BAKE-653589 format. One record per residue (C-alpha): x, y, z; residue number from 0. Coordinates in Angstrom, 2 decimals. Example, Ala and Ser with C-alpha at 12.3 -4.5 7.8 and 13.67 -1.06 7.14 Angstrom:
// residues 2
<titi east="12.30" north="-4.50" up="7.80" seq="0"/>
<titi east="13.67" north="-1.06" up="7.14" seq="1"/>
// end
This chain:
// residues 73
<titi east="91.75" north="6.33" up="98.24" seq="0"/>
<titi east="95.21" north="7.85" up="97.09" seq="1"/>
<titi east="93.52" north="9.01" up="93.90" seq="2"/>
<titi east="90.48" north="10.76" up="96.03" seq="3"/>
<titi east="92.81" north="12.39" up="98.24" seq="4"/>
<titi east="95.16" north="13.71" up="95.38" seq="5"/>
<titi east="91.81" north="14.95" up="93.72" seq="6"/>
<titi east="91.08" north="16.60" up="96.87" seq="7"/>
<titi east="94.06" north="18.35" up="97.45" seq="8"/>
<titi east="94.27" north="19.41" up="93.54" seq="9"/>
<titi east="90.81" north="21.02" up="94.10" seq="10"/>
<titi east="91.61" north="22.85" up="97.26" seq="11"/>
<titi east="94.57" north="24.14" up="95.70" seq="12"/>
<titi east="92.70" north="25.52" up="92.64" seq="13"/>
<titi east="89.96" north="26.97" up="94.81" seq="14"/>
<titi east="92.51" north="28.76" up="96.89" seq="15"/>
<titi east="94.11" north="30.64" up="93.87" seq="16"/>
<titi east="90.65" north="31.45" up="92.49" seq="17"/>
<titi east="89.85" north="33.29" up="95.84" seq="18"/>
<titi east="93.19" north="35.06" up="96.33" seq="19"/>
<titi east="92.84" north="36.43" up="92.48" seq="20"/>
<titi east="89.50" north="37.48" up="92.91" seq="21"/>
<titi east="90.26" north="40.08" up="95.34" seq="22"/>
<titi east="92.11" north="41.83" up="93.06" seq="23"/>
<titi east="89.69" north="44.71" up="92.15" seq="24"/>
<titi east="91.72" north="46.65" up="89.18" seq="25"/>
<titi east="95.40" north="47.59" up="88.10" seq="26"/>
<titi east="96.14" north="51.17" up="88.39" seq="27"/>
<titi east="99.31" north="53.24" up="87.16" seq="28"/>
<titi east="100.51" north="56.81" up="88.14" seq="29"/>
<titi east="103.25" north="59.19" up="87.34" seq="30"/>
<titi east="105.22" north="61.43" up="89.41" seq="31"/>
<titi east="108.27" north="63.26" up="89.86" seq="32"/>
<titi east="109.68" north="60.97" up="92.49" seq="33"/>
<titi east="108.83" north="57.38" up="93.55" seq="34"/>
<titi east="106.76" north="59.10" up="96.79" seq="35"/>
<titi east="104.74" north="61.26" up="94.71" seq="36"/>
<titi east="103.99" north="58.55" up="92.22" seq="37"/>
<titi east="103.04" north="56.36" up="95.28" seq="38"/>
<titi east="100.94" north="58.95" up="96.74" seq="39"/>
<titi east="99.08" north="59.29" up="93.28" seq="40"/>
<titi east="98.33" north="55.24" up="93.74" seq="41"/>
<titi east="97.34" north="55.93" up="97.21" seq="42"/>
<titi east="94.91" north="58.44" up="96.12" seq="43"/>
<titi east="93.53" north="56.49" up="93.47" seq="44"/>
<titi east="93.20" north="53.49" up="95.67" seq="45"/>
<titi east="91.28" north="55.88" up="98.24" seq="46"/>
<titi east="88.91" north="57.22" up="95.45" seq="47"/>
<titi east="88.28" north="53.39" up="94.11" seq="48"/>
<titi east="87.25" north="52.43" up="97.68" seq="49"/>
<titi east="90.11" north="49.93" up="98.01" seq="50"/>
<titi east="91.08" north="48.29" up="101.35" seq="51"/>
<titi east="94.94" north="48.21" up="100.23" seq="52"/>
<titi east="97.04" north="48.10" up="97.35" seq="53"/>
<titi east="100.10" north="46.29" up="96.42" seq="54"/>
<titi east="102.89" north="47.88" up="93.93" seq="55"/>
<titi east="103.71" north="45.81" up="91.16" seq="56"/>
<titi east="106.31" north="47.72" up="89.36" seq="57"/>
<titi east="108.23" north="51.00" up="89.84" seq="58"/>
<titi east="110.70" north="52.51" up="87.40" seq="59"/>
<titi east="112.53" north="55.86" up="87.60" seq="60"/>
<titi east="113.93" north="57.60" up="84.30" seq="61"/>
<titi east="112.89" north="61.38" up="83.57" seq="62"/>
<titi east="110.46" north="60.98" up="86.46" seq="63"/>
<titi east="108.76" north="58.09" up="88.45" seq="64"/>
<titi east="106.31" north="55.27" up="86.97" seq="65"/>
<titi east="104.54" north="52.84" up="88.91" seq="66"/>
<titi east="101.85" north="50.32" up="88.74" seq="67"/>
<titi east="99.86" north="48.48" up="91.60" seq="68"/>
<titi east="97.19" north="46.21" up="91.95" seq="69"/>
<titi east="93.90" north="47.35" up="94.28" seq="70"/>
<titi east="92.28" north="45.16" up="96.74" seq="71"/>
<titi east="88.81" north="45.44" up="97.93" seq="72"/>
// end
């Protein structure tokens, strides 16, 4: 009984991870002179791709701003 319960919990955990990762459609990157302008480029790419939302995964500022994000549909 304990073994079946442990296997069920493991299966549910694995399936939940698969469902969350399947929503990430693609990764995009953008350059700008400031973080705000780089995010505006990300937002424009998300809208053009038909994404419902995006999550910024990295941002760097040195001689301009560079940003990457995941788009979610």
